[in-house]
N, C-alpha and C positions, 0 to 999 in steps of 0.2 A: 502493500500498499504504498504511496506516495503522497504525501500534505503539499500541496503545489503552493501556500502561500510561505512556507516554510523552508520547502523543497527539500524535509526529513524525510528517508524511504524507513518503512518499517515493513522486514519483513515477516510474515506468519508461518508456521508448521501446517500439515494436517489439522490436528487437535485447535490452534486457533485460528486456522479460518473455518472451522466447525463453528465455535464459540459466535468468533463475530458473524457469523450467517444468521446462526439462532438469535443472538441479540440484537442485531438490527430488524427482526422478523419478528418481536415478541414485544406484547405490551408494558412488559416489563424488565426489570433485574430480575424481581423475583419470579419472574412466567419466564424468565428464558433459564434461570439456576433448574427451576424445575424441569424444563424440557431437556438442558443437560446431564442433569442428575439420570434420566432415564435413556440416555444415549448412550453414556459410558460408565463402565463397570470400576468404580472407586471410589472410596470412602467418602463421606461426604464432607468432611474438613480438609481431603485433601485436593476436593474438588472445589470447593468455595475459597479456598486459596490460591488455587490459581487463576478464579476464575477472577475473583480483586484484584490480581498481579496487572492479570491482561486489561482489565476493566481503568483498574491508573496509567498503565502504560498507554493506553490510546488514547485517556484525556489530557494524561503529560502532552503528547505529542501532538495535540490538536484534531486527531483523526477520530475524536468521540466527544456528543458533549450530551451529559447525563440534566435532565430535565426533572422538576418536581413532578411529582406523582400525580397532583391536582389540578397541572393545568388543563384546562378545556378536556376535549377529548383525543389532544396532543398526544402519543406514546411516550414513556417514560423516558424514553432512549432519542 
């Protein structure tokens, strides 16, 4: 992925790509986590930590903006 404003490149492996796909199509981070927990056979805490780390890196690099859940009908991502 490339942030066109900063020209920073952010590479994702297959797991990261799946997480990106799910989080950008889910109505909330919690909903995305639920879908990920169904898809990946991993301890819940490990998944939560990896997911949070990825989200943090995406936000830090300007590739994802997390919005409050109560913003009209706009998804929380």
